[in-house]
N, C-alpha and C positions, 0 to 999 in steps of 0.2 A: 408437499416433500421436495423436498430440493435433495437432488442427486448429488450435486455438488459438495452437499456438506456433507454426507456421507463416506465412510472409510472402506476399503474394502472388505476388510471383517465383518463391518456392519452389514454389508450385501448381501455377504456368503451367508451372515445369519439370517436372511431376512427370507434367502432361497431358502436354506433349511427348515426354518417355519411353516413356509410352504408347502413342501416333501413330506413335512411329519404329518401335513393335513389332508394329505391325497393328492395336492397338486403338483403332476413328477412332468409336464410339458412344461416348455414356455410360453406357448399359446394360451394357458389356462390360466398360469401367473399372471398373464398379460389380462384376463379378461377379470379377474378376480382384484387388480389395481385398477380398471376403469369403473368397476362398481363400485369401487371405492372412493370414486370422484376423483384421483389422481389424473393430472393433465397429460394430454399426449406425447407433449415434447418430453416430458421427465421421464417417461415410461421407454422415449428412444433413448435418451441417454443411459437408463437403465440395462438396457439391452445391452448397449456399447459399452458398460462398465464391466458387466458380468464376461462377455466374451471373451473380454483383453484378460479379467482376472483366470478365466479358466485357461487361459492360452499358459499364462505365468503358473499355473497348480501345477502342471503338467512336466517338469523338468525330465533331461534325460538322466536317469540314478546312476552311481557310478557303484561297483561290481567291489564288494570289499571281502578281501579270501580270508577264511576261515580261518582259526589257529592250526599248527599240527597236531595229532593225536597225543603225539607223548612229550608238549608242555614246550616252555620256550624261557628264556632266560628273563628273571624280573629284570625290568630300566624303565624309569621314570617316561622317557622320550616314546617307548613303545607304547608304553597306556594312553599317551596325549594324544601319540598318532591316532588311536583308536578313535578318541572325542574327536580328534579334528575331520577324521572320515566322515564319523556320524554326524556332525556337524554343515557337511557338504551337502546332505541331503534335505533342505528344511522341508515344511511340510504345513508352511504357515497358515494354508488359506484351509487347511481340513480342521475339524473334530479334534480339538488337542484330548488327548490320554492324558488324564491325572497321575503326574507322576514322571513323564515319558522323558522329561528334560533333566531329572535331576542327576542321573547317569550319566548323561553329554554334554554334563556345564563343567567347560575346563576347569573355573573357579574354584570348583569344590572336587576333590579329589580322593576324599579321606583314607590321603597318607598316615601310616602308622609313627607315633613317634618314638625315635630313635635315642632321644637323650634324658627319657625319663628313669628314675631308678627299676632296677627289674625287678618286676612284678611276684610276690610271692608264688603265685600261683603257674606260675611259667613253668613247664614241662623241658626238662634238659633234653637234647637229643644231639645225633652224632653234627659235626662241624661246629656246634656253640666252642665258643672260649670264654674258658672262667679265669677272673682274676683273685690270686688267692694274696693277700696280704698279711704278713705275721710282725706284729709289734711289740714291742717289752723289751722282756730279756731276751728274745731273739727278734732278729730282723731280717724279712727277705720279703721277696715277692716273685711268683711265679705268674704266668700263661701259660696255661694249657688249652690245648685244643681237643675235644672230646673224638676219641677215634671215630670208624666206621662200626667197629663195635660195642660202642657205647660204655668207655673206662677213658679214665685219666692216668697217667704216667707220673706221679709226685716224687719227686726226687725222696730220698730218704725212709719214705712211706711205702711206694709200691703202688700198683694198680689198684683203682677203684674203680668201681662199676657204678655210674649216676645217669646213665641214658632210660627216660622213662619216668624218673624222678622230679618230683618240683625242686625250685630253687633251695626253698626252705629245706624241702628233704635232703635234697644236696648237700647243704653246706651242713645238717648235723650229722651225717654219713662222715662226712671229709672232714669235720673235728673232729669225730671219735676214733677215726685210721689216725691223725697226726697226733693225740694226745698220746698214743706209743711212744713219739720219735721225740715231742716236746713236751716232758713232764710241767712244763711251768704252765701249761695249757688248763692245766688242773684244779692250781694254786689261783691262777686268775691272774700271774705275773707276764704272761706271753697271751696276748688275743690274735684273734685270726677275724678276718673279714673275705668276704667271696661274692664278686659280683659277677653281670656277667657281660664283656667285651664285644667283639663283633659277634653278629647271630647268623644262625643259618638260615639257609633258604627252605622253606617247603613248599610243596607240592599240591596244587586242589586242582578240583576240578569241579565246572560248572556246566550241568546238564539241562536238559528241558529245553521251554522258549526264552534263553536268554538269546542276545543280537550276535554273538559270540560265542559258542558254546565249545567246550576243551578244556586245558590241561595249562594251568597256570604257575607260574613260579613267582613267589611272594614271601617277602621278609615272614620268621616268624612270630612278629608282633602284631602281622596285619589281621583286621578281623574282617565280616561276612561282606561289610560294607565297600571297602577297596576291591575284594573281590567280584563284586555285582560293578563295582567302575570299572576295572580295566577288560570285563566281558561286555560292557557297553549296557547292562542291565537287560533286564527282561523285554522281551521283543514284542511285537502288534499283540499277540495273542498269549502273552505271559501274564502271569499274575503277580501283583504288587502286596499283596496281603496274604498268600500264606506259601513265601519261599522257605524251602527246608533245608536245613545244615544237618547231615548226615555223617554219622563218625564212626566207625565199626559196625556198618550198615542197621545203627538204630538214627532216628530224627532225634537230635539232642536240644535245638531250637528251632521253632519259628518264627520268621519276621511278617511285620506288618509296617510296611514302607511309612503307609495314613500315618502311623504315630508320629512318624519322626519329620513328615512334612506339616502335619496340623498341628503338635503339639511338642516338637523338637525331642520326645524320649526314644532313644534308641532300643528298645523291646528287643533280646534275641540278639543284638547284635556282638556278638562273642567271638574270642581270639581263636583263631583258625589253629588247625594243628597239620601236621604234614596228612595227605591223602585223605583229608575231607572233603565231603561230597557237597555239593550246592543244588540244591535242584528247585527249578523254577516250574510250577505245572501251569496249567493252560489256565484260565481266568475263567469261573462259574456264571459269575451273572453282572452285565456292566449296561448302566443306564447313562442317558444324555439329559443335562439340564442346563439351558440356556435362556437368554431374554435379561429381564431384568433380575439376575443375580450379580455380584461382585464377582464371582470368577467361574463363569462358564465352560464346562468340560465334561469328560465323558468320567464316571466315575466308576471304578468296581464294587459291591455292595457283595456283602455277607447275607447269608438266612436271614438273620435275628436282625436286621435294618432295616430302617423305615424308610421313607419318604423326608422326615423329619431330618435322619442322617444323613440325606442326600441334601437337602438344603444346608445345612451344618457345615458339609465338605465345600460346597460352593460359596462359603463364606458369610451366607445369608441372603437377604434381599437387598437391592438397593432402594436407594430412597424416593423413587419414582415406582416403586414394583406394586402390582395391583396382588395385596396381600389374602384377601378374602380365598380365593381360591385358585389352583391350580392346573392347567392342562394339560390332560394324559393322553399320550397315542401310542397306544400298545400294538399288537401282530397277533395275531390269532393264526389258527392253522391254515386260514383261507384269506383271510385279508384284514385287513387296519379294525381298529376300532378307537374312539374317542370316548374319553370318561373328562368329568371335573372332580378333581378333590377338593373341597371344601378345608379351612384352616384349620376345623376344629378335628378330622380325619388324616391329619398330619404325621401324627404320633403312630397311628395303628397301620396307615396304607403299606404291603409291602410290597416294592417294587418287582417287576419281574423282570429276566434277561432283554435287554433289546427296548422297554421303556425308553420314550421321549417324553421329558417334561418342560414343560412352555409358561414360564414365567413371564406374564404380561404386562405390560404400562398401564398407570391410573390414567383417568379419564382426563382429556383436557378439559374437565369444566368444574364447574364449583355447584356444591348443592347448598348453599344458602346464602349466597352471595346479590349483594343491590349494590345499586354506585350513584351516587348525587353528580352532578354537576354545575358550575356556572356563577353566580352571584350568594356561594356560602362561604362564612369563614372558614370551613374546614372540608371540601371538596372529596371525596375518593369512595372508595370502596368498603362498605359496613356489611357484618350479620346480619341474616335478614333472621329474625329473632319471631317466634310463635306471635301474630296479633300486629306486626309492628307496620307502623299507618305511616302515611306522606308525611304527616306532622309531626311523626313521632322522630325520624329520619331525618329533616330538617332541623330537630330539634339536638338529634347526633352530632349534626354537623354544626352547632355553634349558632344558628339563628343565618337569618340572609342578609345581605349585606346593606347599606345604604344605596347602593345605585344599582338592586336588584329593581329588575322591571316586574311591575305586580299584578299586572291585569292578566298575566297568562304564562304558561308555565307547559310542559310534557313529561308524560312517562312513554320511554321507549320500549315494549314489551312483547315479549315473544307469546306466539303459538304453539300450541302441541305440536304443529308440522315446521315448529322453528319460523315460521316467516313472522314478519314487525306487524304491529298495530301500533297507534299512540294511541294516549288515552290526553287529553288536553285539561287543564283548570287553572283555576284563576285563586294566584297565591296568594292575596289579601284576603280573600273569601277563606281560602283555606285555613289561613292563619287563625281569624277573627271566629273562627266556626259558625257562620253565613251557610259556608256549602260545606256536605256531609264529607265526611273522611276518605280518602282510599287507601285500602289495604293492599300493601305491598305485596307481590310474588317473587319466584326466585328468578334472575338475573333481571330485573328492573332497573333502568338506567332514568334517572330523574336528574330532568335539563333545566334550570332558572337562568335565563338570561340575564346580564346585563343591560342597563338604560345606554351603554357607549356601545353592545355588542351592536344592537341594534340600529344605528346611526353611522352618517361617516365621520371621520376623526374632524373637530372643527381647527380650523388654523386660519392663521391673520399672517399674508408677506407682503416683506416692505423691501424698496429696491430703489436705488440709486443714490443719491447723494450721502449717505451713511457710512459709516466704519462699519458695521459689518450687516451686510443684506441678507437674507434669509427669511424661511418660513418657521414660524412661532406657534406653540401651541394656542388655541384661542379660551379664553376663560370670559367668567359671568365682569359683565362692570368694565372689563379692558378697555382703557382709554387710549387714543392718537400718542400721548407724550409714552406711554407705558412699554406702547412697542417700539418711537423712537429710542427711550431707554434700552428698550433691550438689544438693539442693533446697535447699539455705542453709541449713542447721539449722531448728531448733524454732522459732517465735514465742514471743512474751514467755505467753500466756497460753494453752501448748499443756500437756496433761498428759502425759507422759514415763509414766505409771504404768499406761494403758491406751492403746496402740498395738494396733488390728486388723489382721490382715492376711487376706486372703482370698485362697483358691487355687482354680484351676480341679481338677473333678474328671475324671478319664480312666476308671475303671471303674464306673461307675455302674449301675444295673441301670435299662433303659428302660423295664420293663412294671411297676416298682413304685410304685405310688401316692405313697408318702414317700421318693421316691430322693432323696437329697442332690444340689442341683445346686452347692454350691461348702463348702469346707472353710476355716472360721476359728478360728484362733490370735488369743490374746490376751498380748501381751507386753510389758514392760515396761524402760526404761533411765533408767541414772541421769543427775547433771546431765553427766560427761564425754563423755554419747554414748555410753555401754558397754551391752550388753544383759547384763541380770541372768542369763538363759539362755542360757548358751552353746552349751547342743548345738542351739541354731535357725537354722535355715539356712534366705535368702531361696532361690527357684524363679522358672522363668520364668512370665511374664504372673503375677506376685503383685498384687494391689491391696493398698498400705498406706494408712492411714485412721489421722489423728494427730487426737484429740480435744480438744476447747476444754475446762480444767480450770474444774470446777464451782466454784470458790469466787474466779474469775478474774472482773470486772467492770472494765469502759470507763466513765470519769466522763461522766455525763450532764447536758445542762444545757438549763436553760428561761429565756423571758425574761416579764419582767411591764414592764410600759408604762404611760401613763398618770396617773391620778389617785391614786399613792400618794406615800408620805412616800420611799420610796429604790426607784427604779425602776431596772432594768439585767438581768444572767444571772444566774443562781444556779444554782447546781448542786444536783442531787436528792441525799439524800442517804440514804433510806432507798427500797424498792422500794416500799410504800404513800405514797409522798410526795403529799397531795392540794392542792389550790386550796386551800382554807382556810390550808393550813401556808404556803403561799408569800405569801399576803396580809398572814400575821403576822408572816414572815419580812421582809417589805421594809416596814414599820414601819404598817401599816395603811392606809384608805383619808384623802383629805383633805376638809375641807370642801366640797368644789366636786364631788367625784365622784358620777355618777351611776351607782350601783349594777347599776340595769335595764339599762343600756345595755351595759355587760361582755360582752366578746365573749373565745371562747379560740378562734385558731387553730391548727389542728393539722396541718402539712404532711408527717408522718411520717420517722420515723427516718431512713428511706433516703435521705429526700431531702436531710436535713442531715447526716448522716454515714454514706455508702455503704460504708463500708471497718467498719463495726459490725456485728460475728459476732451482734449479736442484735436487728437491725434486720429486718423482719419485710416484704418489699415482698405487699402485701394487693391482690393481682391480681384476686380476686371481687368487693371494693369496687369497682376500676377499672372492671370491667366493668358490675358495676349504674350507674355514674356514665354511661358511654357508652350504654346500654340507654336509662336515662332520657332522653337526650339525644334518641334517633334517636324517644321516644315523642313527645317535644315538639313535633320537628319535621315529624313524620306529621299530629299532629289543629292547630297552633296555629300553625306558620309555614310562610309561603310566599315571601317574598322573600328574597335574598342574604342582604342586610344583617342582616336578623332574625336568618338561621339562625346567622350569624357571631358575633352578640351572645350569642344563647343558648348557641352554644358555650363562647365565654369565663366564662360566668357557669357553666356546670355544671361545667365541666372544672377551670378554677383557682380554684371555692369549695373552702376547706379548713377554714369557720367550722364549730365546733360550737356550737351555741345551750347558754347556760346559764343557770340562775337564779341569780347571785350571792346576791340579798336573802335567797334561802331557805338556799344555802351559808352566809353567814355568820350567820344564827341557828338554824342545826344540822348543824352542820361534823359530818365523818364521814358525812353521811347519804349517801343513793343520788345526789342531785344532787354532793354533791362529789367530782367527776372524780379518779382517779388521775392524775398529770401524766406522761407521755413528755418521750422528749429530743426537741426542736427546736419543743415547744409556745410558743406566746408568749398572754398573760392581756393582754389589753385593757381599763382603764376609763378611759372617756371624761369629759371636762366635762358640764354638764346639757346636755341637745340641748334645739333651741330651733325644730327646724323639720320637715316632714313632705315629703318627695319625692313628688312624684306622676310617672311614667313608662310608656310607652308607646301604647295607642291613645287619648288624651283630646286633645282640639283643641288645648291649650298647655300642654307636661308643665315644669313648672317646681318651685321648693320655695317651700310655704307655711308661716308662722309655726303653731306647734302652739298651738293653745286647747284647755285640758281641756274635755271634752264635748262635740267637736265630732264628727260621724260622721263613716262613712267615705265616706258619698255626698256630704258636704258638703265634703269635700277633692277630688274627684272634680269636683264644680262650679267646687270654686274655680281649677280646670285645667280650664274652659272645656268637662266632660262630657266624655262619652262620645263617638267616632267611629265611624260607619257600621259598621267594620270593627272593633269590637270585641268580643271575647268574653267579654261582665259577667261569666257564672257561673263563670267561671274565672281572674278576678279576685282577687290574692294580697296581702297584706302582709308585708315582711322586712326584722321588727324588727333593733335595731342592736346584739343579742348575736348574728346569726346567725341565727335560727330564725326559721323563716316560716308561717302560716296563712291558709289558703286560703277563699274564699268558701264559705258551704252553702246548698242551696238546701230550702228547708219550702215544702212545695205547691205553688204558681206563686209565689212570692217568694224573691227571692235574700239569704240571711242574712250580711250584709256581717260581717267582725273588726275586733274594737277599735282604734281608733288609737293608739298611744304616740310619745313625742317620739323623732325619729331614726330614726322608721321611712320606707320605701320603698314607697311603692303601685304596683304592678306591672299592667297590663293588658294580656294580649298579644291577638294578632290573630287572626282566623276564621281558619280554613283558606277556602282558593281550592275551591269545588266545580264540576265537569265540567259543562257543559254535555252534556242528552241528544241524541245526533246521529238524524238519520232511519232511522238503522239501529238505532240503542238502541232508537226507536219503534215501528219494526217487528218487532223482537226481544219488544218488551213486549206486544202487541197478538198476536204468536204464542202468546205463553204463555198468556194471559188466554182467548184461544179453545180453546186444547189444554185448558184448565181446565175452559169451560165445556161441554164435548163430554165430560169426564171424570166431570163430575157429572150430565148428563143420563142417558150410558150407568148410571151409579149407580140413578140414581133408578126407571130401567126396570125 
């Protein structure tokens, strides 16, 4: 059981069931739950939920004033107010009394229809308005109100007493009186129509076990259900099945509300008259039914009704109900008693007042289920018929599949104490009749495995110079050519003459120091993907490696920009293609070229062409770059903005410092670097400024002057700030190289400044102030050292 899956109503229903069985305390309920195998953590959740529900179950009730004894004026809003007051005190978590919500439902008010034709049985009384229409030879219309003494005063006719007459009787009397004044009524040339206009109000009294007893003013067309609605209906102890309508001290009708609730029949719902009394007696017998019924509730039962009637009141059993018997809890004069009522006795068992009926759920088990799984054509659950054997069940499942493991199967069977044991069998011998067939029992689970279930899935892997390398399913007689074809064929740079196949070793000697871990075969194929060694066979778990051709190379390009005669993209033609070769091929430098500021940007071949098989991702260099970044952060950088700037400059800098002047003077020297794919050589124009950035008062660009020192450029930018780290200042030259300041004795020796250079002054790292606790630690250390020195000299 999962408490989180239960609603509040289900939890309360379970508690009511336990209480009905005699378990009244929470400790007793907990012991019953433990005995049924419910986990301790679920019991803790259950107790928490129950405590919360009980707190919600006892709201402060709102006192509703009873109506005054002398009646009240009939009005819709007052009746609705009563309904709303009743709704404000919900008892959602208590067992509901069947029918209690009928007269509290604001959507069902039982209002009389005032627009219908006047009923012939309607009794005319004081304050009724009669509409008399003459048509024919005489045309006249009268609207006459019945006086308190029960008469109407009709012009030219006189006073006519109509009180206490039905509308049909009053019409006959009025016609007879008018015939004396209007002779044409006898001949039929004049006709008269009498209808009811405005109706009067009547006063009825509701007594007994009503929510609000008292006198009520209602329309004269109102019926009993309207009076019950405005009075709130029967109270907690009121009867729903024996409501009496008393007129002139006689019971003229008895209402059973269950007829309306269950069948829609309003038996006894008569039209009320003035001074009628509606008496609601206390109930005689009530029982409760809950569990697996469609509408669990507390029902009022008459003397001649049986348990079957109670089940019908609850709309019958649910689909999960255990219908063979119903558990009954009764109270005697001293204690409780439990009994079981079988289905055959439902129609004869007479409930007693206070009986509780529990309809339990059917068991979560099957009386005739067996199951077969695995390598059969129709695995699943089957009915256990008398005499069903193992071979018969396999036949029901349309037989075994072609891949079935025939040497062994097993049956998972339950002992009488629900423990499991296994019965193994030979599938082939059972089907051929060589072994005795096995008779199946309830809840047997037969498993016939597939040969593929009992071994590792066979695969073949291919990698290297193929269009779609990967792992493919192994099939019997699969060839090397088939695997290459599955991988999309060879790439253009693949070498078909040297394909390596590595194979697992199954029988290696684990004690030998030089024990082989894999066996490698080298095979060759031709242009048509035909293997030259026809005896070679692929086996499961082989790894095929297709190497690249040693004579195959992809074109590589470099770029030259700036002050050369023919800038642009150039293809590397030899493996030792150098910077001097590129300058020469681009037509040489122009007259405005600044050779000392030339730079080489090397993003790396893996960035320019990730598909290049010759591109090597230099992870070691990347690691060094980030290591330098961390060092700068630790030593020189304190603010987030500075850290961000250092990140960008260190990580994004791909410049390689070159000396183009020396390269052009001595080609093929060590300075004349061999170019790689993606390299960009830049030759700028003559540069005329020096940039000063970092911890100076006014970072800016200053005009380059030959012979001007490093310190003079710093002064031109306003000088160092207080946070400047002077001994770590450095220059970044136009060609990408850099040079830092050097310290000699107590003096800083700054590097030489060249055109286009950038002077960078880093910031000092912030130092943490020593706290009081730190000073205490220092003092303690000094004192300990002093004691140690004194003890040594002694």
